[in-house]
C-alpha positions as CSV (number, residue, x, y, z in Angstrom):
1,M,-23.5,1.0,0.8
2,T,-22.9,2.5,4.2
3,I,-20.8,1.6,7.3
4,Q,-24.1,1.3,9.2
5,Q,-25.4,-1.3,6.7
6,L,-22.1,-3.3,7.0
7,K,-22.5,-3.2,10.8
8,Y,-26.0,-4.5,10.5
9,A,-24.8,-7.4,8.3
10,I,-22.1,-8.3,10.9
11,A,-24.6,-8.1,13.8
12,I,-27.0,-10.5,12.0
13,A,-24.3,-13.0,11.1
14,E,-23.2,-13.0,14.8
15,A,-26.7,-13.3,16.2
16,G,-27.9,-15.9,13.6
17,S,-31.2,-14.2,13.5
18,I,-32.6,-10.9,12.2
19,N,-35.0,-10.6,15.2
20,K,-32.1,-11.1,17.7
21,A,-29.9,-8.7,15.9
22,A,-32.7,-6.1,15.9
23,E,-33.0,-6.4,19.6
24,I,-29.2,-6.0,20.1
25,L,-29.1,-3.0,17.7
26,Y,-32.3,-1.5,19.3
27,I,-34.0,-1.0,15.9
28,S,-37.2,-2.5,14.6
29,Q,-37.1,-5.8,12.7
30,P,-38.7,-4.3,9.6
31,S,-36.1,-1.5,9.5
32,L,-33.3,-3.9,9.8
33,T,-34.7,-6.3,7.1
34,S,-35.2,-3.3,4.8
35,A,-31.6,-2.2,5.3
36,I,-30.2,-5.6,4.5
37,R,-32.5,-6.0,1.4
38,S,-31.1,-2.7,0.2
39,L,-27.5,-3.8,0.8
40,E,-28.1,-7.1,-1.0
41,N,-29.7,-5.3,-4.0
42,E,-26.7,-3.0,-4.2
43,S,-24.3,-5.9,-3.8
44,G,-26.0,-8.0,-6.5
45,F,-26.3,-11.2,-4.5
46,P,-28.0,-12.6,-1.4
47,I,-25.8,-12.2,1.7
48,F,-28.0,-14.5,3.9
49,N,-29.9,-17.7,3.5
50,R,-33.3,-17.3,5.3
51,S,-35.3,-20.0,7.0
52,G,-37.7,-20.5,9.9
53,R,-34.8,-21.3,12.1
54,G,-32.9,-18.1,11.4
55,V,-30.3,-17.0,8.9
56,S,-26.9,-18.2,7.7
57,L,-24.4,-16.7,5.4
58,T,-24.4,-17.7,1.7
59,A,-21.1,-18.5,0.0
60,E,-21.0,-15.0,-1.3
61,G,-22.0,-13.7,2.1
62,V,-19.0,-15.3,3.8
63,D,-16.6,-13.4,1.5
64,F,-18.7,-10.2,1.8
65,L,-18.6,-10.4,5.6
66,L,-14.8,-10.9,5.6
67,Y,-14.3,-7.6,3.7
68,A,-17.1,-5.9,5.7
69,R,-15.4,-6.6,9.0
70,Q,-12.1,-5.3,7.6
71,V,-13.8,-2.1,6.4
72,V,-15.7,-1.5,9.7
73,N,-12.5,-2.3,11.8
74,Q,-10.5,0.2,9.7
75,Y,-13.2,2.8,9.9
76,E,-13.3,2.5,13.7
77,E,-9.6,2.6,14.0
78,L,-9.6,5.8,12.0
79,L,-12.2,7.3,14.3
80,Q,-10.2,6.3,17.3
81,H,-7.1,7.8,15.8
82,I,-8.7,11.1,15.3
83,G,-10.4,10.9,18.7
84,K,-14.1,10.8,17.6
85,S,-15.0,7.3,18.6
86,A,-16.3,6.0,21.9
87,E,-14.5,3.2,23.5
88,K,-15.4,-0.1,21.8
89,K,-14.3,-3.6,22.9
90,K,-12.1,-5.5,20.5
91,T,-13.1,-9.1,20.0
92,F,-11.3,-12.5,19.7
93,G,-12.8,-15.9,19.4
94,V,-11.6,-19.5,19.2
95,S,-13.5,-22.7,18.4
96,T,-12.0,-26.0,19.2
97,Q,-12.6,-29.7,19.6
98,H,-12.4,-30.8,23.2
99,Y,-8.8,-30.1,24.0
100,S,-7.8,-29.0,27.5
101,F,-4.5,-27.5,26.1
102,A,-6.5,-25.2,23.8
103,V,-8.5,-23.9,26.8
104,K,-5.3,-23.6,28.9
105,A,-3.7,-21.5,26.2
106,F,-6.8,-19.3,26.0
107,V,-6.7,-18.8,29.8
108,E,-3.1,-17.7,29.6
109,L,-4.0,-15.3,26.7
110,V,-6.9,-13.6,28.5
111,K,-4.7,-13.0,31.6
112,E,-2.6,-10.7,29.5
113,F,-5.4,-8.4,28.6
114,D,-7.9,-6.1,30.3
115,T,-11.2,-7.9,29.9
116,S,-13.0,-4.6,30.3
117,E,-11.5,-3.6,26.9
118,Y,-11.7,-6.9,25.1
119,E,-14.5,-9.4,24.4
120,F,-13.2,-13.0,24.4
121,A,-15.0,-16.2,23.4
122,I,-14.0,-19.8,23.4
123,R,-16.3,-22.6,22.1
124,E,-15.6,-26.3,22.7
125,T,-17.9,-27.8,20.1
126,K,-18.5,-30.3,17.3
127,T,-16.0,-30.7,14.5
128,K,-18.4,-29.3,11.8
129,E,-19.1,-26.3,14.0
130,V,-15.4,-25.6,14.5
131,I,-15.2,-25.4,10.7
132,S,-18.3,-23.3,10.2
133,D,-17.4,-20.9,13.1
134,V,-14.1,-20.0,11.4
135,S,-15.6,-20.0,7.9
136,E,-18.4,-17.6,9.0
137,L,-16.0,-15.5,11.1
138,R,-17.6,-16.2,14.5
139,S,-14.1,-17.4,15.5
140,E,-10.7,-16.3,14.1
141,I,-9.0,-19.6,14.9
142,G,-10.2,-23.2,15.1
143,I,-8.4,-26.2,16.7
144,L,-8.9,-29.7,15.3
145,Y,-7.0,-32.9,14.3
146,M,-6.5,-34.9,11.2
147,S,-5.3,-38.5,10.6
148,D,-4.6,-40.8,7.7
149,F,-8.3,-41.9,7.9
150,N,-10.1,-38.5,8.0
151,R,-7.6,-36.3,6.2
152,S,-9.1,-36.4,2.7
153,A,-12.6,-35.7,4.1
154,I,-11.6,-32.9,6.4
155,T,-9.3,-31.3,3.8
156,R,-12.3,-31.3,1.4
157,L,-14.5,-29.6,4.0
158,L,-11.9,-27.0,4.7
159,K,-11.3,-26.2,1.0
160,G,-15.0,-25.8,0.5
161,A,-15.3,-23.5,3.4
162,G,-12.3,-21.3,2.3
163,L,-10.1,-22.4,5.2
164,E,-6.5,-23.7,5.5
165,F,-5.0,-26.1,8.1
166,H,-1.7,-25.2,9.9
167,H,0.2,-28.1,11.5
168,L,1.2,-27.9,15.1
169,I,2.2,-31.3,16.4
170,D,1.9,-35.1,15.7
171,C,0.8,-37.3,18.6
172,N,0.5,-41.0,19.1
173,A,-2.8,-42.2,20.5
174,Y,-3.3,-42.6,24.3
175,V,-6.0,-44.3,26.3
176,Y,-7.4,-41.7,28.7
177,M,-9.1,-43.0,31.8
178,W,-9.7,-42.6,35.5
179,S,-6.7,-43.3,37.7
180,G,-8.8,-45.9,39.5
181,H,-9.5,-47.9,36.4
182,P,-8.4,-51.5,36.5
183,L,-6.0,-50.9,33.5
184,A,-4.7,-47.5,34.7
185,K,-1.3,-48.8,35.9
186,K,-0.4,-50.7,32.7
187,K,2.5,-49.5,30.5
188,S,0.4,-49.7,27.4
189,I,-3.1,-50.9,26.5
190,G,-4.6,-52.6,23.3
191,F,-8.1,-53.0,22.1
192,D,-8.2,-56.6,23.3
193,E,-7.9,-55.4,26.9
194,L,-10.5,-52.6,26.5
195,K,-13.3,-54.7,25.1
196,D,-15.1,-55.1,28.5
197,Y,-15.1,-51.3,29.1
198,P,-17.3,-48.6,27.4
199,C,-15.6,-46.4,24.9
200,L,-16.5,-42.7,25.4
201,S,-16.9,-40.5,22.4
202,F,-18.0,-36.8,21.9
203,E,-21.3,-36.6,20.1
204,Q,-21.1,-35.0,16.6
205,G,-24.8,-34.5,15.9
206,D,-27.5,-36.4,14.0
207,T,-25.9,-35.9,10.6
208,A,-22.4,-36.6,11.8
209,S,-20.1,-38.9,9.9
210,F,-17.4,-40.9,11.7
211,Y,-15.0,-38.7,9.7
212,Y,-15.9,-35.9,12.1
213,A,-15.1,-37.9,15.3
214,E,-12.7,-36.3,17.6
215,E,-11.3,-39.7,18.7
216,I,-8.7,-41.6,16.6
217,L,-9.6,-45.0,15.2
218,S,-13.3,-44.1,15.2
219,T,-14.1,-46.8,12.6
220,E,-13.3,-49.6,14.9
221,E,-16.2,-51.8,16.0
222,Y,-16.6,-51.0,19.7
223,T,-18.8,-53.4,21.6
224,R,-19.6,-50.8,24.2
225,M,-20.0,-47.1,23.2
226,I,-21.4,-44.1,25.0
227,K,-21.7,-40.6,23.6
228,A,-21.2,-37.4,25.6
229,N,-21.4,-33.8,24.6
230,D,-19.0,-32.1,27.0
231,R,-15.7,-32.8,28.7
232,A,-17.1,-32.7,32.3
233,T,-19.7,-35.3,31.5
234,M,-17.1,-37.5,29.9
235,L,-14.8,-37.3,32.9
236,N,-17.7,-38.3,35.2
237,L,-18.5,-41.3,33.0
238,M,-14.8,-42.4,33.2
239,V,-15.2,-42.5,37.0
240,G,-18.7,-43.9,37.2
241,L,-18.5,-46.5,34.5
242,N,-14.7,-47.2,34.1
243,G,-15.0,-45.7,30.6
244,Y,-12.1,-44.6,28.4
245,T,-11.4,-42.5,25.3
246,L,-8.6,-42.4,22.8
247,C,-6.8,-39.0,22.8
248,S,-3.6,-37.2,22.0
249,G,-2.2,-37.7,25.5
250,I,-1.8,-33.9,25.8
251,I,-3.7,-33.4,29.1
252,C,-3.9,-30.3,31.3
253,E,-4.1,-31.4,34.9
254,E,-4.8,-27.9,36.0
255,L,-8.1,-28.0,34.2
256,N,-9.0,-31.7,34.2
257,G,-7.6,-32.6,37.6
258,D,-5.0,-35.1,38.5
259,D,-7.5,-38.1,38.9
260,Y,-7.0,-39.2,35.3
261,V,-4.2,-40.8,33.4
262,A,-3.1,-41.2,29.8
263,V,-1.7,-44.6,29.0
264,P,0.0,-45.3,25.6
265,F,-2.2,-47.1,23.2
266,K,-0.8,-50.4,21.8
267,A,-1.9,-50.5,18.2
268,D,-2.4,-53.8,16.4
269,T,-0.6,-54.1,13.1
270,A,-4.0,-54.7,11.4
271,E,-5.4,-51.4,12.7
272,G,-5.0,-48.1,10.9
273,S,-2.5,-45.4,11.8
274,S,-3.0,-44.1,15.4
275,V,-1.1,-40.9,14.8
276,M,-3.0,-37.6,15.3
277,E,-1.9,-34.4,13.5
278,I,-3.2,-31.5,15.6
279,G,-3.3,-28.0,14.1
280,Y,-5.3,-24.8,13.7
281,I,-7.5,-23.5,10.9
282,T,-7.9,-20.0,9.6
283,R,-9.6,-18.3,6.7
284,K,-7.5,-18.3,3.6
285,N,-5.8,-15.0,2.6
286,M,-6.7,-13.5,5.9
287,L,-3.9,-12.2,8.2
288,I,-4.0,-13.5,11.8
289,S,-4.5,-10.7,14.3
290,N,-1.9,-9.9,16.9
291,I,-4.1,-11.5,19.6
292,G,-4.5,-14.6,17.3
293,K,-0.7,-14.8,16.9
294,L,-0.3,-14.6,20.7
295,Y,-2.8,-17.4,21.2
296,I,-0.9,-19.7,18.9
297,E,2.3,-18.7,20.7
298,H,0.7,-19.9,24.0
299,I,-0.3,-23.2,22.4
300,R,3.2,-23.7,21.1
301,E,4.7,-22.9,24.5
302,Y,2.3,-25.4,26.2
303,L,3.1,-28.1,23.6
304,N,6.8,-27.3,23.8
305,I,7.2,-26.9,20.0
């Protein structure tokens, strides 16, 4: 087992394909395949699941890659220390549900570093992809929410992926809408007043369960529902169709603009809890990097917690 083989495994995991990794590494695909086969034979288990759509890490492969990254990072730090390593960018990634505060904290983090020396990545994506990104080490930190309704399902997913949830803040639900919406100036809004307007929800994919929904009270029977897959589209639908969504009420006007308002949601006693517990997820038994700690500090600062 060599450092080069470990680097090959990391490159394949990040690329999601042996062919793409071979292009990035400037080696032939057969040579890369042979090196990984040799590594798997020596390890005694398959590191990757292979299919026509690419590769993914096996359960054993996820743990293997966790240690492989640590070994490679320590090796490169040693070379840097003794002055024999060329300059290499350090990396840091975050995966998050669609929260503007998570993006704002990321912006403030990146401002503190020289981007010629660091490679940063932020992914606003589906709930299951937030979990898989952190589990498979594409991102160090993931941001998502839990509620009384989805807690057991999400906790089960996190446990199976070797992740743990860290609480940040509890929030009551808000109705988020365009400032020109007919209900925008109300002090609070209930479902009975929203029935004539489309509810906007982030799409979670063909196999998605309502347990993965980013919006609180996702089990309610909405007469009008429209799915979107990015924040900009959702904001446009709010203006064009007088749509709304249910959210945490933590809005960054600097990123979303000041043409939108968050009005307290008025829960009916028959409805489930409308409290959102927002937090971040990490790999179990893995120390957060200094950059990761700084990112969480920026989130706490923004949330005033």
